[in-house]
MDAnalysis code that builds the backbone (N, CA, C; Angstrom):
import MDAnalysis as mda
import numpy as np

u = mda.Universe.empty(447, n_residues=149, atom_resindex=np.repeat(np.arange(149), 3), trajectory=True)
u.add_TopologyAttr("name", ["N", "CA", "C"] * 149)
u.add_TopologyAttr("resid", np.arange(1, 150))
u.add_TopologyAttr("resname", ["UNK", "UNK", "UNK", "UNK", "UNK", "UNK", "UNK", "UNK", "UNK", "UNK", "UNK", "UNK", "UNK", "UNK", "UNK", "UNK", "UNK", "UNK", "UNK", "UNK", "UNK", "UNK", "UNK", "UNK", "UNK", "UNK", "UNK", "UNK", "UNK", "UNK", "UNK", "UNK", "UNK", "UNK", "UNK", "UNK", "UNK", "UNK", "UNK", "UNK", "UNK", "UNK", "UNK", "UNK", "UNK", "UNK", "UNK", "UNK", "UNK", "UNK", "UNK", "UNK", "UNK", "UNK", "UNK", "UNK", "UNK", "UNK", "UNK", "UNK", "UNK", "UNK", "UNK", "UNK", "UNK", "UNK", "UNK", "UNK", "UNK", "UNK", "UNK", "UNK", "UNK", "UNK", "UNK", "UNK", "UNK", "UNK", "UNK", "UNK", "UNK", "UNK", "UNK", "UNK", "UNK", "UNK", "UNK", "UNK", "UNK", "UNK", "UNK", "UNK", "UNK", "UNK", "UNK", "UNK", "UNK", "UNK", "UNK", "UNK", "UNK", "UNK", "UNK", "UNK", "UNK", "UNK", "UNK", "UNK", "UNK", "UNK", "UNK", "UNK", "UNK", "UNK", "UNK", "UNK", "UNK", "UNK", "UNK", "UNK", "UNK", "UNK", "UNK", "UNK", "UNK", "UNK", "UNK", "UNK", "UNK", "UNK", "UNK", "UNK", "UNK", "UNK", "UNK", "UNK", "UNK", "UNK", "UNK", "UNK", "UNK", "UNK", "UNK", "UNK", "UNK", "UNK", "UNK", "UNK", "UNK"])
u.atoms.positions = np.array([
    [111.037, 137.935, 155.611],
    [110.435, 139.253, 155.602],
    [109.481, 139.346, 154.427],
    [108.330, 139.867, 154.719],
    [107.347, 139.977, 153.646],
    [106.744, 141.364, 153.639],
    [105.989, 141.610, 152.616],
    [105.246, 142.846, 152.486],
    [103.768, 142.485, 152.586],
    [103.386, 141.868, 153.690],
    [101.985, 141.493, 153.899],
    [101.521, 140.480, 152.879],
    [100.674, 140.890, 151.950],
    [100.121, 139.997, 150.930],
    [101.059, 139.904, 149.731],
    [102.346, 139.941, 149.986],
    [103.363, 139.930, 148.940],
    [103.128, 138.833, 147.918],
    [102.698, 137.676, 148.393],
    [102.514, 136.552, 147.502],
    [101.275, 136.709, 146.619],
    [100.527, 137.761, 146.828],
    [99.283, 137.961, 146.086],
    [99.571, 138.179, 144.607],
    [98.837, 137.494, 143.790],
    [98.951, 137.596, 142.355],
    [98.252, 138.868, 141.897],
    [98.868, 139.589, 140.955],
    [98.270, 140.838, 140.477],
    [96.908, 140.605, 139.832],
    [96.629, 139.380, 139.398],
    [95.320, 139.071, 138.825],
    [94.231, 139.115, 139.889],
    [94.610, 139.026, 141.162],
    [93.643, 139.058, 142.255],
    [93.294, 140.484, 142.684],
    [94.049, 141.470, 142.227],
    [93.826, 142.845, 142.669],
    [92.425, 143.376, 142.362],
    [91.877, 143.122, 141.167],
    [90.510, 143.605, 140.927],
    [89.510, 143.052, 141.946],
    [89.640, 141.766, 142.287],
    [88.753, 141.167, 143.293],
    [88.964, 141.813, 144.660],
    [90.222, 142.067, 145.016],
    [90.534, 142.709, 146.287],
    [89.856, 144.080, 146.383],
    [89.923, 144.850, 145.318],
    [89.283, 146.174, 145.308],
    [87.764, 146.038, 145.424],
    [87.172, 145.145, 144.639],
    [85.718, 144.959, 144.677],
    [85.250, 144.491, 146.054],
    [85.986, 143.538, 146.658],
    [85.624, 143.028, 147.985],
    [85.620, 144.137, 149.038],
    [86.404, 145.173, 148.793],
    [86.488, 146.285, 149.732],
    [85.646, 147.478, 149.308],
    [84.756, 147.263, 148.342],
    [83.836, 148.312, 147.918],
    [84.488, 149.437, 147.141],
    [85.615, 149.156, 146.512],
    [86.317, 150.166, 145.726],
    [86.193, 149.862, 144.243],
    [86.032, 150.908, 143.471],
    [85.957, 150.768, 142.022],
    [87.334, 150.345, 141.496],
    [87.345, 149.440, 140.542],
    [88.591, 148.995, 139.935],
    [89.017, 150.034, 138.901],
    [90.144, 150.692, 139.174],
    [90.684, 151.671, 138.237],
    [92.135, 151.319, 137.936],
    [92.613, 151.784, 136.809],
    [94.006, 151.505, 136.434],
    [94.963, 152.130, 137.450],
    [94.582, 153.265, 138.022],
    [95.452, 153.923, 139.000],
    [95.553, 153.108, 140.288],
    [94.444, 152.611, 140.774],
    [94.469, 151.784, 141.984],
    [95.249, 150.492, 141.742],
    [95.037, 149.875, 140.600],
    [95.762, 148.654, 140.273],
    [97.265, 148.918, 140.196],
    [97.640, 150.040, 139.619],
    [99.063, 150.396, 139.495],
    [99.703, 150.576, 140.871],
    [98.998, 151.239, 141.786],
    [99.531, 151.455, 143.135],
    [99.707, 150.104, 143.846],
    [98.729, 149.231, 143.739],
    [98.840, 147.897, 144.346],
    [100.036, 147.131, 143.774],
    [100.219, 147.209, 142.467],
    [101.346, 146.525, 141.833],
    [102.675, 147.051, 142.370],
    [102.796, 148.358, 142.499],
    [104.050, 148.947, 142.972],
    [104.316, 148.603, 144.440],
    [103.274, 148.599, 145.257],
    [103.462, 148.277, 146.676],
    [103.909, 146.831, 146.836],
    [103.311, 145.922, 146.088],
    [103.659, 144.504, 146.236],
    [104.949, 144.145, 145.499],
    [105.384, 145.002, 144.609],
    [106.610, 144.742, 143.841],
    [107.851, 144.784, 144.722],
    [107.834, 145.587, 145.771],
    [108.985, 145.730, 146.662],
    [108.917, 144.731, 147.811],
    [110.096, 144.384, 148.359],
    [110.103, 143.507, 149.525],
    [110.115, 144.313, 150.822],
    [110.057, 145.643, 150.703],
    [109.999, 146.535, 151.866],
    [108.814, 147.477, 151.673],
    [108.440, 148.148, 152.744],
    [107.368, 149.146, 152.638],
    [107.849, 150.282, 151.731],
    [106.920, 150.987, 151.124],
    [107.268, 152.068, 150.201],
    [106.597, 153.357, 150.641],
    [107.297, 154.460, 150.529],
    [106.765, 155.759, 150.957],
    [105.978, 156.412, 149.825],
    [105.126, 157.368, 150.199],
    [104.385, 158.094, 149.176],
    [105.340, 158.858, 148.252],
    [106.388, 159.524, 148.776],
    [107.313, 160.188, 147.849],
    [107.970, 159.224, 146.848],
    [108.322, 158.017, 147.315],
    [108.904, 157.038, 146.391],
    [107.874, 156.568, 145.368],
    [106.634, 156.377, 145.813],
    [105.570, 156.012, 144.871],
    [105.351, 157.127, 143.854],
    [105.406, 158.382, 144.308],
    [105.233, 159.514, 143.393],
    [106.292, 159.502, 142.301],
    [107.527, 159.174, 142.661],
    [108.607, 159.118, 141.671],
    [108.332, 158.048, 140.623],
    [107.730, 156.944, 141.046],
    [107.475, 155.820, 140.143],
    [106.246, 156.057, 139.276],
    [105.156, 156.538, 139.878],
    [103.879, 156.644, 139.148],
    [103.486, 158.088, 138.837],
    [104.362, 159.029, 139.137],
    [104.047, 160.454, 139.008],
    [103.556, 160.911, 137.653],
    [104.001, 160.252, 136.590],
    [103.535, 160.625, 135.247],
    [102.064, 160.278, 135.054],
    [101.629, 159.206, 135.736],
    [100.282, 158.684, 135.532],
    [99.291, 159.065, 136.625],
    [99.811, 159.328, 137.833],
    [98.937, 159.592, 138.979],
    [99.448, 160.831, 139.705],
    [98.602, 161.832, 139.840],
    [99.042, 163.037, 140.535],
    [99.084, 162.807, 142.047],
    [99.746, 163.709, 142.755],
    [99.996, 163.573, 144.196],
    [98.707, 163.444, 145.004],
    [97.716, 164.245, 144.700],
    [96.452, 164.228, 145.455],
    [95.731, 162.905, 145.254],
    [95.677, 162.420, 144.031],
    [95.030, 161.143, 143.745],
    [95.759, 160.008, 144.447],
    [97.089, 160.040, 144.415],
    [97.873, 159.011, 145.098],
    [97.583, 159.033, 146.596],
    [97.542, 160.213, 147.185],
    [97.230, 160.339, 148.615],
    [95.858, 159.738, 148.912],
    [94.870, 160.039, 148.086],
    [93.518, 159.510, 148.292],
    [93.472, 157.996, 148.131],
    [94.208, 157.470, 147.165],
    [94.254, 156.016, 146.974],
    [94.855, 155.354, 148.207],
    [95.988, 155.857, 148.680],
    [96.638, 155.273, 149.856],
    [95.747, 155.385, 151.088],
    [95.085, 156.519, 151.248],
    [94.177, 156.700, 152.391],
    [93.020, 155.715, 152.339],
    [92.439, 155.536, 151.163],
    [91.311, 154.597, 151.053],
    [91.786, 153.163, 151.265],
    [92.974, 152.825, 150.768],
    [93.518, 151.489, 150.987],
    [93.759, 151.240, 152.469],
    [94.278, 152.238, 153.166],
    [94.517, 152.078, 154.603],
    [93.198, 151.944, 155.362],
    [92.237, 152.769, 155.013],
    [90.920, 152.731, 155.666],
    [90.240, 151.384, 155.477],
    [90.402, 150.787, 154.304],
    [89.746, 149.514, 153.990],
    [90.525, 148.298, 154.500],
    [91.722, 148.515, 155.046],
    [92.505, 147.389, 155.546],
    [93.284, 146.670, 154.456],
    [93.560, 147.360, 153.357],
    [94.337, 146.783, 152.267],
    [95.831, 147.002, 152.518],
    [96.180, 148.183, 153.027],
    [97.569, 148.491, 153.382],
    [97.615, 148.996, 154.818],
    [98.806, 148.943, 155.406],
    [99.004, 149.567, 156.701],
    [100.173, 150.537, 156.600],
    [100.154, 151.527, 157.461],
    [101.129, 152.604, 157.434],
    [102.136, 152.405, 158.558],
    [103.419, 152.584, 158.213],
    [104.499, 152.516, 159.184],
    [105.359, 153.756, 158.970],
    [105.769, 154.401, 160.043],
    [106.624, 155.576, 159.919],
    [108.086, 155.156, 160.015],
    [108.907, 155.650, 159.075],
    [110.326, 155.327, 159.105],
    [111.043, 156.217, 160.120],
    [112.360, 156.149, 160.162],
    [113.132, 156.897, 161.161],
    [113.077, 158.406, 160.957],
    [112.696, 158.839, 159.751],
    [112.563, 160.270, 159.470],
    [111.138, 160.773, 159.676],
    [110.234, 159.886, 160.071],
    [108.839, 160.263, 160.261],
    [108.018, 160.222, 158.983],
    [108.586, 159.681, 157.909],
    [107.873, 159.564, 156.641],
    [107.002, 158.309, 156.674],
    [105.760, 158.451, 156.258],
    [104.849, 157.307, 156.213],
    [105.243, 156.384, 155.071],
    [105.346, 155.102, 155.389],
    [105.572, 154.082, 154.371],
    [104.385, 153.125, 154.412],
    [104.162, 152.426, 153.309],
    [102.979, 151.577, 153.188],
    [103.371, 150.164, 152.781],
    [102.706, 149.195, 153.406],
    [102.897, 147.783, 153.077],
    [101.524, 147.118, 153.039],
    [101.431, 146.031, 152.297],
    [100.168, 145.311, 152.189],
    [99.796, 144.686, 153.527],
    [98.512, 144.690, 153.826],
    [97.994, 144.029, 155.025],
    [97.805, 142.540, 154.743],
    [97.651, 141.785, 155.812],
    [97.273, 140.390, 155.660],
    [95.770, 140.339, 155.437],
    [95.270, 139.188, 155.118],
    [93.831, 139.060, 154.862],
    [92.997, 139.221, 156.129],
    [93.632, 139.250, 157.309],
    [92.892, 139.423, 158.563],
    [92.397, 140.850, 158.765],
    [92.962, 141.799, 158.066],
    [92.582, 143.195, 158.256],
    [91.234, 143.470, 157.598],
    [90.466, 144.330, 158.257],
    [89.162, 144.718, 157.730],
    [89.061, 146.238, 157.766],
    [87.966, 146.743, 157.262],
    [87.769, 148.182, 157.228],
    [87.869, 148.782, 158.631],
    [88.716, 149.770, 158.761],
    [88.935, 150.509, 160.009],
    [89.442, 149.650, 161.168],
    [89.893, 148.421, 160.893],
    [90.416, 147.595, 161.984],
    [91.541, 146.705, 161.456],
    [92.758, 147.116, 161.752],
    [93.926, 146.361, 161.298],
    [94.288, 145.283, 162.303],
    [94.494, 144.082, 161.800],
    [94.961, 142.960, 162.611],
    [96.396, 142.622, 162.231],
    [97.028, 143.529, 161.503],
    [98.377, 143.312, 161.004],
    [99.388, 143.687, 162.074],
    [99.373, 142.944, 163.148],
    [100.258, 143.257, 164.260],
    [101.487, 142.370, 164.195],
    [102.572, 142.984, 163.780],
    [103.843, 142.297, 163.673],
    [104.950, 143.315, 163.895],
    [106.152, 142.829, 163.999],
    [107.293, 143.721, 164.203],
    [107.710, 144.317, 162.866],
    [108.052, 145.603, 162.885],
    [108.600, 146.265, 161.706],
    [110.077, 146.510, 161.963],
    [110.908, 146.149, 161.002],
    [112.347, 146.356, 161.097],
    [112.701, 147.553, 160.238],
    [113.374, 148.533, 160.827],
    [113.771, 149.739, 160.108],
    [115.291, 149.776, 160.059],
    [115.854, 149.838, 158.856],
    [117.300, 149.887, 158.697],
    [117.795, 151.289, 159.040],
    [118.774, 151.358, 159.912],
    [119.300, 152.652, 160.355],
    [120.210, 153.300, 159.313],
    [120.565, 152.569, 158.254],
    [121.412, 153.137, 157.204],
    [120.569, 153.589, 156.008],
    [119.819, 152.652, 155.411],
    [119.052, 152.988, 154.201],
    [117.621, 153.413, 154.502],
    [117.179, 153.255, 155.745],
    [115.851, 153.661, 156.200],
    [114.720, 152.820, 155.610],
    [115.042, 151.653, 155.053],
    [114.003, 150.755, 154.542],
    [113.227, 150.163, 155.710],
    [111.929, 149.918, 155.479],
    [111.054, 149.356, 156.504],
    [110.566, 147.993, 156.011],
    [110.771, 146.969, 156.851],
    [110.382, 145.605, 156.499],
    [109.369, 145.082, 157.512],
    [108.366, 144.360, 157.039],
    [107.410, 143.684, 157.913],
    [107.987, 142.325, 158.268],
    [108.124, 142.063, 159.552],
    [108.653, 140.775, 160.013],
    [107.496, 139.902, 160.478],
    [106.769, 139.367, 159.521],
    [105.585, 138.564, 159.819],
    [105.920, 137.274, 160.549],
    [107.118, 136.734, 160.297],
    [107.475, 135.444, 160.870],
    [108.029, 135.540, 162.292],
    [108.269, 136.750, 162.787],
    [108.786, 136.942, 164.143],
    [107.606, 137.052, 165.112],
    [107.644, 136.266, 166.167],
    [106.549, 136.273, 167.143],
    [106.579, 137.536, 167.993],
    [105.418, 138.079, 168.234],
    [105.300, 139.235, 169.121],
    [105.347, 138.781, 170.573],
    [105.924, 139.602, 171.428],
    [105.904, 139.244, 172.847],
    [104.486, 139.336, 173.398],
    [104.199, 138.542, 174.432],
    [102.892, 138.606, 175.074],
    [102.841, 139.886, 175.902],
    [101.791, 140.641, 175.721],
    [101.607, 141.906, 176.438],
    [100.563, 141.698, 177.527],
    [100.969, 141.898, 178.762],
    [100.032, 141.803, 179.881],
    [99.696, 143.219, 180.319],
    [98.445, 143.571, 180.199],
    [98.001, 144.925, 180.531],
    [97.457, 144.994, 181.961],
    [97.577, 146.158, 182.560],
    [96.971, 146.341, 183.885],
    [95.447, 146.225, 183.791],
    [94.785, 145.982, 184.902],
    [93.317, 145.913, 184.891],
    [92.713, 147.200, 184.312],
    [91.640, 147.056, 183.585],
    [90.864, 148.155, 183.004],
    [91.580, 148.839, 181.839],
    [92.602, 148.188, 181.261],
    [93.246, 148.685, 180.056],
    [92.800, 147.794, 178.907],
    [92.587, 148.375, 177.728],
    [92.181, 147.615, 176.547],
    [93.128, 147.942, 175.398],
    [93.726, 146.940, 174.821],
    [94.656, 147.112, 173.715],
    [93.892, 147.184, 172.392],
    [94.106, 148.247, 171.630],
    [93.459, 148.402, 170.324],
    [94.427, 148.135, 169.185],
    [95.687, 148.470, 169.391],
    [96.693, 148.169, 168.373],
    [98.055, 148.079, 169.049],
    [98.987, 147.507, 168.325],
    [100.320, 147.308, 168.861],
    [101.314, 147.619, 167.758],
    [102.291, 148.457, 168.037],
    [103.314, 148.809, 167.055],
    [104.686, 148.635, 167.695],
    [105.442, 147.706, 167.149],
    [106.792, 147.465, 167.650],
    [107.760, 147.614, 166.479],
    [108.729, 148.511, 166.640],
    [109.742, 148.727, 165.619],
    [111.088, 148.258, 166.141],
    [111.784, 147.496, 165.318],
    [113.157, 147.106, 165.609],
    [114.052, 147.894, 164.653],
    [115.151, 148.416, 165.147],
    [116.051, 149.226, 164.329],
    [117.417, 148.557, 164.286],
    [118.000, 148.474, 163.102],
    [119.315, 147.862, 162.933],
    [119.743, 147.951, 161.485],
    [120.584, 147.019, 161.053],
    [121.073, 146.991, 159.678],
    [120.369, 145.893, 158.887],
    [119.850, 146.251, 157.724],
    [119.223, 145.247, 156.855],
    [120.320, 144.416, 156.186],
    [119.927, 143.360, 155.516],
    [120.897, 142.447, 154.880],
    [121.763, 143.182, 153.854],
    [121.162, 144.063, 153.051],
    [121.928, 144.791, 152.021],
    [122.961, 145.716, 152.656],
    [122.595, 146.427, 153.692],
    [123.534, 147.364, 154.313],
    [124.623, 146.630, 155.098],
    [124.339, 145.435, 155.597],
    [125.372, 144.642, 156.275],
    [126.421, 144.184, 155.274],
    [125.987, 143.862, 154.052],
    [126.930, 143.429, 152.996],
    [127.896, 144.555, 152.659],
    [127.372, 145.791, 152.651],
    [128.190, 146.950, 152.274],
    [129.120, 147.380, 153.395],
    [128.823, 146.959, 154.619],
    [129.598, 147.394, 155.790],
    [130.946, 146.746, 155.877],
])
């Protein structure tokens, strides 16, 4: 299970921002660090708890929105309908996400994991249908919650 560009070195973040036409700011770098620090997707409320002293709610919302628009992060909704964010793969571009993989949502702790290594099923569409995106969520118990069970 990965968080998209999880393996990305924090030293690469300034280049990532510049490549996507975004100004390099300490706030944007901090958000990228926090998103990649976790092995699961992170929600805006959880990010607010972590960076709230340094980044206000509106700025955080704008940063996440611009990251999603540029294909830096993708949004996944947890079981409560809360948006969570994970890093995209390098295949994603502005306004077009290629980050099509299964998301695993734990039914106990509500953590969301990107399952990049799990193959997606082949989707055969009826004639005259065009697929623009694919979202598949698997729900069950994560490794931590299974240990506690």
